[in-house]
C-alpha positions as CSV (number, residue, x, y, z in Angstrom):
1,M,-49.8,12.5,-8.6
2,P,-49.7,14.1,-5.0
3,R,-52.9,14.6,-3.2
4,P,-54.6,18.0,-3.5
5,I,-53.9,20.7,-0.9
6,V,-56.6,21.6,1.7
7,M,-56.4,25.3,2.5
8,I,-57.7,26.6,5.9
9,V,-58.6,30.3,5.7
10,G,-58.6,32.4,8.8
11,G,-58.5,29.4,11.2
12,S,-56.4,30.1,14.3
13,G,-58.3,28.5,17.1
14,A,-58.4,25.1,18.7
15,T,-60.9,23.7,16.2
16,A,-58.6,24.6,13.3
17,T,-55.7,23.0,15.1
18,R,-57.6,19.7,15.6
19,L,-58.7,19.8,12.0
20,R,-55.2,20.2,10.7
21,A,-54.0,17.3,12.8
22,Q,-56.8,15.0,11.5
23,L,-56.2,16.0,7.9
24,S,-52.5,15.4,8.2
25,R,-53.0,12.0,9.8
26,R,-55.1,11.0,6.7
27,G,-52.2,11.9,4.4
28,M,-53.6,15.3,3.2
29,R,-51.4,18.3,2.6
30,V,-52.7,21.3,4.6
31,R,-51.9,24.9,4.0
32,S,-53.1,28.0,5.9
33,A,-54.1,31.5,4.7
34,A,-54.5,34.3,7.3
35,D,-57.3,36.0,5.4
36,C,-59.5,35.9,2.3
37,G,-57.1,38.1,0.3
38,T,-54.1,35.9,0.9
39,A,-56.2,32.8,0.1
40,L,-57.2,34.3,-3.3
41,E,-53.6,35.1,-4.1
42,L,-52.6,31.5,-3.3
43,L,-55.4,30.1,-5.4
44,S,-54.4,32.4,-8.3
45,E,-50.8,31.3,-8.0
46,A,-51.8,27.7,-8.0
47,A,-54.1,28.2,-11.1
48,S,-51.3,29.9,-13.0
49,R,-49.2,26.7,-12.6
50,V,-51.9,24.4,-13.9
51,V,-51.1,22.4,-17.1
52,P,-54.1,22.1,-19.5
53,G,-56.0,19.0,-18.6
54,R,-55.0,19.0,-14.9
55,R,-56.7,20.5,-12.0
56,S,-55.4,23.0,-9.5
57,E,-53.2,21.6,-6.7
58,I,-55.6,23.2,-4.2
59,G,-58.6,20.9,-4.0
60,A,-60.6,22.2,-1.0
61,V,-60.9,25.4,1.0
62,I,-62.2,25.4,4.6
63,L,-63.3,28.9,5.6
64,D,-63.4,30.2,9.2
65,V,-66.1,32.9,8.7
66,D,-65.3,34.6,11.9
67,G,-61.6,34.6,11.6
68,A,-61.3,35.3,7.8
69,G,-62.2,39.0,7.9
70,I,-65.1,41.1,6.6
71,G,-64.6,39.9,3.0
72,A,-65.8,36.3,3.7
73,G,-69.1,36.8,1.9
74,A,-67.4,38.1,-1.3
75,F,-64.8,35.4,-1.0
76,R,-67.4,32.7,-1.2
77,E,-68.8,34.2,-4.4
78,L,-65.4,34.7,-6.0
79,L,-64.3,31.2,-5.2
80,Q,-67.4,29.6,-6.6
81,A,-67.2,31.8,-9.8
82,E,-63.5,31.5,-10.5
83,F,-62.5,28.2,-9.0
84,P,-65.7,26.1,-9.2
85,E,-63.7,22.9,-9.0
86,V,-62.5,23.7,-5.5
87,S,-64.7,22.4,-2.7
88,L,-65.7,25.0,-0.2
89,L,-66.6,24.1,3.4
90,E,-67.0,26.1,6.6
91,L,-65.0,25.5,9.8
92,P,-67.2,24.6,12.8
93,S,-67.3,27.1,15.7
94,E,-64.9,26.8,18.7
95,R,-67.8,25.0,20.6
96,A,-67.6,22.1,18.1
97,G,-66.8,18.7,19.4
98,P,-64.5,16.0,17.9
99,E,-67.5,14.5,16.0
100,D,-68.0,17.8,14.2
101,V,-64.4,17.9,13.1
102,G,-64.6,14.3,12.0
103,L,-67.7,15.0,9.9
104,L,-65.8,17.9,8.2
105,V,-62.8,15.7,7.4
106,A,-65.2,13.1,5.9
107,A,-66.8,15.9,3.8
108,V,-63.4,17.0,2.5
109,E,-62.5,13.5,1.5
110,Q,-65.9,13.1,-0.3
111,G,-65.4,16.3,-2.1
112,L,-61.9,15.3,-3.3
113,R,-63.3,11.9,-4.5
114,E,-66.0,13.7,-6.5
115,Q,-63.4,16.0,-8.1
116,D,-61.5,12.9,-9.3
117,T,-64.6,11.5,-10.9
118,R,-65.4,14.9,-12.6
119,G,-61.8,15.1,-13.7
120,D,-62.1,11.8,-15.6
121,D,-65.3,13.0,-17.3
122,E,-63.8,16.3,-18.4
123,E,-60.8,14.5,-19.9
124,A,-63.1,12.2,-21.9
125,E,-65.2,15.2,-23.2
126,G,-62.3,17.3,-24.4
127,Y,-61.6,19.5,-21.3
128,E,-64.1,22.2,-22.1
129,T,-65.4,24.2,-19.2
130,P,-68.4,26.5,-19.9
131,L,-68.0,30.0,-18.7
132,H,-70.8,32.1,-17.2
133,G,-71.1,35.6,-16.1
134,Y,-70.1,36.5,-12.6
135,K,-71.9,39.1,-10.5
136,F,-70.1,41.0,-7.7
137,E,-72.2,43.6,-5.9
138,D,-73.8,45.6,-8.8
139,L,-71.0,44.7,-11.3
140,N,-71.3,41.9,-13.9
141,S,-68.5,40.5,-15.9
142,R,-66.7,37.4,-17.1
143,N,-63.6,39.4,-18.3
144,P,-60.4,38.3,-16.6
145,A,-59.3,41.9,-15.9
146,M,-62.6,42.7,-14.3
147,L,-62.5,39.5,-12.3
148,D,-59.1,40.6,-11.0
149,L,-60.7,43.9,-10.1
150,F,-63.5,42.0,-8.2
151,R,-60.8,40.2,-6.2
152,L,-59.0,43.4,-5.3
153,I,-62.1,45.4,-4.1
154,P,-62.7,43.4,-0.8
155,R,-59.0,43.7,0.0
156,F,-58.7,47.4,-0.6
157,A,-62.0,48.1,1.0
158,Q,-60.7,46.9,4.4
159,T,-58.1,49.7,4.5
160,A,-58.7,53.4,5.3
161,S,-56.5,54.5,2.4
162,P,-57.8,56.7,-0.4
163,V,-58.6,54.9,-3.7
164,L,-58.3,56.3,-7.1
165,I,-60.4,54.7,-9.8
166,V,-59.3,55.3,-13.4
167,G,-61.5,54.6,-16.4
168,E,-63.2,56.1,-19.4
169,T,-66.6,57.8,-19.0
170,G,-69.4,55.2,-18.7
171,T,-67.3,52.3,-17.5
172,G,-68.9,52.1,-14.0
173,K,-66.6,53.9,-11.7
174,E,-69.4,54.9,-9.3
175,L,-70.5,51.3,-9.1
176,V,-67.0,50.3,-8.1
177,A,-66.8,53.1,-5.5
178,A,-70.1,51.9,-4.0
179,A,-68.9,48.3,-3.9
180,I,-65.8,49.5,-2.0
181,H,-68.0,51.3,0.5
182,R,-70.3,48.3,1.0
183,Q,-67.4,45.9,1.5
184,S,-65.7,48.2,4.0
185,K,-65.9,48.6,7.7
186,R,-67.8,51.9,6.9
187,A,-70.7,50.0,5.3
188,S,-73.1,51.2,8.0
189,G,-72.2,54.8,7.3
190,E,-73.3,57.1,4.5
191,F,-72.0,56.9,0.9
192,F,-72.2,60.3,-1.0
193,T,-71.3,61.0,-4.6
194,I,-70.4,64.5,-6.0
195,N,-69.5,65.2,-9.6
196,C,-66.7,67.7,-9.4
197,G,-67.0,68.5,-13.1
198,A,-70.6,69.5,-13.0
199,L,-70.3,72.4,-10.5
200,T,-68.6,75.8,-10.6
201,E,-65.7,76.3,-8.2
202,S,-67.8,78.3,-5.7
203,L,-70.6,75.9,-5.7
204,L,-68.3,72.9,-5.4
205,E,-66.6,74.5,-2.4
206,S,-70.0,75.0,-0.7
207,E,-71.1,71.5,-1.5
208,L,-67.9,69.9,-0.1
209,F,-67.2,72.1,2.9
210,G,-70.6,73.6,3.7
211,H,-71.3,77.2,4.5
212,E,-72.4,79.5,7.3
213,R,-75.5,81.7,7.1
214,G,-74.8,84.9,5.3
215,A,-71.5,83.6,3.8
216,F,-72.7,84.8,0.4
217,T,-75.8,86.1,-1.3
218,G,-78.5,83.5,-1.0
219,A,-76.9,81.7,2.0
220,I,-79.9,82.1,4.3
221,H,-79.2,79.0,6.3
222,Q,-76.2,77.2,7.6
223,K,-75.4,74.2,5.5
224,K,-73.3,71.1,6.2
225,G,-71.0,70.0,3.4
226,Y,-70.5,66.5,2.1
227,F,-67.4,66.0,4.2
228,E,-69.4,66.5,7.4
229,L,-72.4,64.5,6.1
230,A,-70.1,61.6,5.1
231,H,-68.5,61.4,8.6
232,G,-68.0,57.7,9.4
233,G,-68.7,56.8,5.7
234,T,-67.4,57.3,2.2
235,L,-67.2,60.3,-0.1
236,F,-66.9,59.6,-3.9
237,L,-65.4,62.5,-5.8
238,D,-66.1,61.9,-9.5
239,E,-64.2,63.7,-12.3
240,L,-61.6,64.8,-9.9
241,G,-59.3,66.0,-12.7
242,T,-61.5,69.0,-13.4
243,I,-61.1,70.8,-10.1
244,S,-59.2,74.2,-10.1
245,P,-55.8,74.7,-8.5
246,A,-57.3,76.6,-5.7
247,M,-59.7,73.8,-4.9
248,Q,-56.9,71.3,-5.1
249,V,-55.1,73.2,-2.3
250,K,-58.2,73.1,-0.1
251,L,-58.8,69.4,-0.8
252,L,-55.2,68.5,0.0
253,R,-55.6,70.2,3.4
254,V,-58.6,68.2,4.2
255,L,-56.9,65.0,3.3
256,Q,-53.9,65.8,5.4
257,Q,-55.6,67.2,8.5
258,M,-59.0,65.6,8.2
259,E,-60.7,68.8,9.2
260,V,-62.9,71.3,7.3
261,R,-63.9,74.9,7.7
262,R,-67.3,75.9,6.3
263,V,-67.4,78.8,3.8
264,G,-67.7,82.0,5.9
265,G,-66.9,80.2,9.1
266,T,-64.0,80.2,11.5
267,E,-64.4,76.9,13.3
268,L,-62.3,73.8,12.2
269,L,-64.4,70.7,12.2
270,K,-62.9,67.2,12.5
271,V,-64.1,64.7,10.0
272,D,-63.6,61.0,9.5
273,V,-64.2,60.2,5.8
274,R,-62.9,57.6,3.4
275,I,-62.1,59.2,0.0
276,V,-62.7,57.4,-3.2
277,A,-61.9,59.5,-6.3
278,A,-62.3,58.9,-10.0
279,T,-61.0,60.4,-13.2
280,N,-61.5,59.7,-16.9
281,A,-58.4,61.7,-17.7
282,S,-54.7,60.9,-17.1
283,L,-53.8,62.7,-13.8
284,E,-50.1,61.7,-14.5
285,D,-50.3,63.9,-17.7
286,A,-52.0,66.7,-15.7
287,V,-49.2,66.6,-13.1
288,A,-46.6,66.7,-15.9
289,A,-48.4,69.7,-17.5
290,G,-48.6,71.5,-14.1
291,T,-52.4,71.6,-14.0
292,F,-52.8,69.1,-11.1
293,R,-50.8,69.2,-7.9
294,E,-48.3,66.4,-7.6
295,D,-48.7,66.2,-3.8
296,L,-52.4,65.9,-4.1
297,Y,-52.0,63.2,-6.8
298,Y,-49.8,61.1,-4.6
299,R,-52.1,61.6,-1.6
300,L,-55.0,60.3,-3.6
301,N,-53.2,57.6,-5.5
302,V,-52.4,55.3,-2.6
303,V,-54.4,52.6,-4.2
304,Q,-55.4,52.7,-7.9
305,L,-58.0,50.6,-9.6
306,S,-58.3,50.6,-13.4
307,I,-61.5,49.7,-15.2
308,P,-61.0,48.6,-18.8
309,P,-63.3,50.1,-21.5
310,L,-66.0,47.9,-22.9
311,R,-64.2,47.5,-26.2
312,E,-61.5,45.6,-24.4
313,R,-64.1,43.4,-22.8
314,P,-66.1,42.0,-25.8
315,E,-67.1,38.9,-23.8
316,D,-69.0,41.1,-21.5
317,I,-71.2,42.7,-24.2
318,P,-73.8,39.8,-24.4
319,L,-73.7,39.3,-20.7
320,L,-74.4,43.0,-19.9
321,A,-76.9,43.3,-22.7
322,E,-78.9,40.5,-21.1
323,V,-78.7,42.1,-17.7
324,F,-80.1,45.3,-19.1
325,R,-82.8,43.5,-21.1
326,A,-84.0,41.8,-17.9
327,K,-83.8,45.1,-16.0
328,F,-85.8,47.2,-18.4
329,S,-88.2,44.4,-19.3
330,E,-89.3,44.6,-15.7
331,S,-89.0,48.4,-15.0
332,L,-90.8,49.3,-18.3
333,S,-93.5,46.5,-17.8
334,R,-92.5,44.6,-20.9
335,P,-92.4,41.0,-19.7
336,D,-93.1,39.8,-23.2
337,I,-89.5,40.7,-24.2
338,L,-87.7,37.4,-23.5
339,E,-84.3,37.6,-25.3
340,I,-81.9,39.4,-27.7
341,D,-81.6,37.5,-31.0
342,R,-78.2,36.4,-32.4
343,M,-78.1,39.0,-35.2
344,A,-78.6,41.8,-32.6
345,I,-75.9,40.3,-30.4
346,A,-73.5,40.2,-33.3
347,R,-74.2,43.9,-34.0
348,L,-73.6,44.8,-30.4
349,K,-70.3,42.9,-30.4
350,G,-69.2,44.6,-33.6
351,Y,-69.6,48.1,-32.2
352,G,-66.8,50.1,-30.5
353,W,-68.8,51.5,-27.6
354,P,-67.2,54.9,-27.1
355,G,-69.7,55.5,-24.3
356,N,-68.9,52.2,-22.7
357,V,-71.4,50.4,-20.4
358,R,-73.6,53.4,-20.0
359,E,-74.1,53.7,-23.8
360,L,-74.9,49.9,-24.0
361,E,-77.5,50.4,-21.2
362,N,-79.1,53.3,-23.1
363,V,-79.2,51.2,-26.3
364,I,-80.9,48.3,-24.6
365,E,-83.4,50.6,-22.9
366,R,-84.3,52.1,-26.2
367,A,-84.6,48.7,-27.8
368,V,-87.0,47.5,-25.1
369,I,-89.2,50.5,-25.7
370,L,-89.2,50.1,-29.5
371,T,-89.4,46.3,-30.0
372,R,-92.7,44.5,-30.4
373,G,-91.2,41.4,-28.8
374,P,-90.7,38.6,-28.0
375,A,-87.0,39.3,-28.9
376,I,-84.9,42.4,-29.5
377,T,-83.8,42.3,-33.1
378,E,-81.3,44.1,-35.2
379,A,-84.0,46.4,-36.4
380,D,-84.5,47.7,-32.9
381,L,-80.9,49.0,-32.6
382,P,-79.8,52.5,-33.4
383,E,-78.5,53.2,-37.0
384,R,-75.0,53.8,-35.8
385,L,-74.7,50.2,-34.6
386,K,-76.0,48.9,-38.0
387,L,-73.4,51.0,-39.8
388,G,-70.6,49.8,-37.5
389,E,-69.8,53.3,-36.4
390,A,-67.5,54.0,-33.4
391,R,-65.6,50.8,-34.1
392,R,-62.0,51.5,-33.3
393,T,-58.8,49.8,-32.5
394,T,-56.9,51.4,-29.6
395,V,-53.9,50.7,-27.5
396,P,-55.1,49.2,-24.2
397,S,-55.1,51.7,-21.4
398,F,-52.1,51.7,-19.1
399,D,-50.6,53.6,-16.2
400,L,-47.2,55.2,-16.8
401,E,-46.3,53.9,-13.3
402,E,-46.5,50.3,-14.6
403,P,-43.3,48.6,-15.7
404,L,-42.8,48.2,-19.5
405,L,-43.2,44.4,-19.3
406,A,-46.6,44.7,-17.8
407,V,-47.7,47.1,-20.5
408,V,-46.3,44.9,-23.3
409,T,-48.0,41.8,-21.8
410,R,-51.3,43.7,-21.7
411,V,-51.0,44.6,-25.4
412,Q,-50.1,41.0,-26.3
413,T,-53.2,39.8,-24.4
414,A,-55.4,42.2,-26.2
415,V,-54.0,41.1,-29.6
416,E,-54.5,37.5,-28.7
417,R,-58.0,38.1,-27.6
418,E,-58.9,39.9,-30.9
419,Y,-57.2,37.1,-33.0
420,L,-59.2,34.3,-31.2
421,K,-62.4,36.3,-31.5
422,R,-62.0,36.6,-35.3
423,L,-60.9,33.1,-35.6
424,L,-63.8,31.6,-33.8
425,R,-66.2,33.9,-35.7
426,R,-64.7,32.6,-39.0
427,Y,-65.2,28.9,-38.0
428,R,-68.5,29.5,-36.3
429,G,-67.3,28.2,-32.9
430,H,-65.8,25.0,-34.4
431,V,-62.9,24.6,-32.0
432,G,-61.2,21.8,-34.0
433,R,-61.0,23.8,-37.2
434,A,-60.0,27.0,-35.4
435,A,-57.2,25.2,-33.6
436,E,-55.9,23.7,-36.8
437,H,-55.9,27.1,-38.5
438,A,-54.1,28.7,-35.6
439,G,-51.5,25.9,-35.5
440,I,-52.2,24.8,-31.9
441,N,-54.0,21.8,-30.4
442,R,-57.6,21.9,-29.1
443,R,-56.6,21.7,-25.5
444,T,-54.4,24.8,-25.8
445,L,-57.2,26.7,-27.6
446,Y,-59.7,25.8,-24.9
447,S,-57.2,27.0,-22.3
448,K,-56.8,30.3,-24.1
449,M,-60.6,30.7,-24.6
450,Q,-61.1,30.1,-20.9
451,A,-58.4,32.7,-20.0
452,H,-60.2,35.3,-22.2
453,G,-63.7,34.4,-21.1
454,M,-64.8,33.1,-24.5
455,R,-67.4,30.4,-25.1
456,R,-67.7,28.6,-28.5
457,E,-71.5,28.9,-28.1
458,D,-71.2,32.7,-28.7
459,Y,-69.8,32.1,-32.1
460,R,-72.1,29.4,-33.5
461,G,-74.8,30.0,-36.0
């Protein structure tokens, strides 16, 4: 079997050159990635080629923090969460001497030797890798689609292009928008949110563009709008699909010219704002129906991020429930509430969550208030969860711009996930019996469970 690849990320200076030479002389295969985004793509490609029971061909990553771009911090977290078997080391500075490079080469070799030892242990124990939740900014998930989203955020954040976030109400679109802002070069600037669906047209215009004194009844002072206030930062426009045709024209002009005129004013003011917009409705359908301008849609839809609903992320329900339990146990001064029992978790996982993550958060807050502790039980949950209401089977969300094969693959993935969930529930997490029932071997089942973020521990008892 060929030796693992050592990937150097962002290294372009003399230190990286010396390191490549030493690694090559020791018989190691070296590969370069210009930045963190490229490195993640290469790691994902390598992982997709892995045969069950084998490790990725990339064994170590050496990160040049200064040369890898502003996503280096997030890259570390993503690498450790998604590719924990890959050793991560940092490239010494350009002031480093030969002895520093030699120490790094020795550390790489030691890390690869440890991987060989762990690989033998994993083979003996049945190649099961426990999966844990992953936190990125204020987002928590172990769902593959969400982890893909976490990978994209740092890459898209580095551009100045508008971003369109698509997802049902309550999926966390504002959290994603805030993460984009914090990962961007505008992180030191302001981040403002405005809910377009909550304001009348005249009030929305005033909030976005500002107004001059006397522009309308009650305008006793000049007021800056959010475009001015967010200069150098990010403006998040939520529920964008609700704005009127007239407001669409005004918004399009701002995006094209990057200048605003306050209501009642004559002066054009230059602004520098990153726009992140969100919608819980299909803007494609609105464009087709003639209720949303096609030119504005394409202006906003340079980059699109789609957040799957909670019902398509069942593995996230226990994880998020625990996050909210810890949050409200502290904020509501209930340190005696230590866990959520198995029956309550089963009820949470059996519910359809039409209100998505926001509804789950509200349910856990209510349970923390009601329970007498030390655990949240089935009795502390709302009646609709006990009755199994809002459980529904839907076609996974998709963008009409996607090719048919991508949509079909997503549907197949959703069906496979649901099948495995029911199968593991039937056999109470017993992988051997579940694999026999499904007509596949244990190793294949473990691989599929890992791909879908499933742990057998969640189905035991």
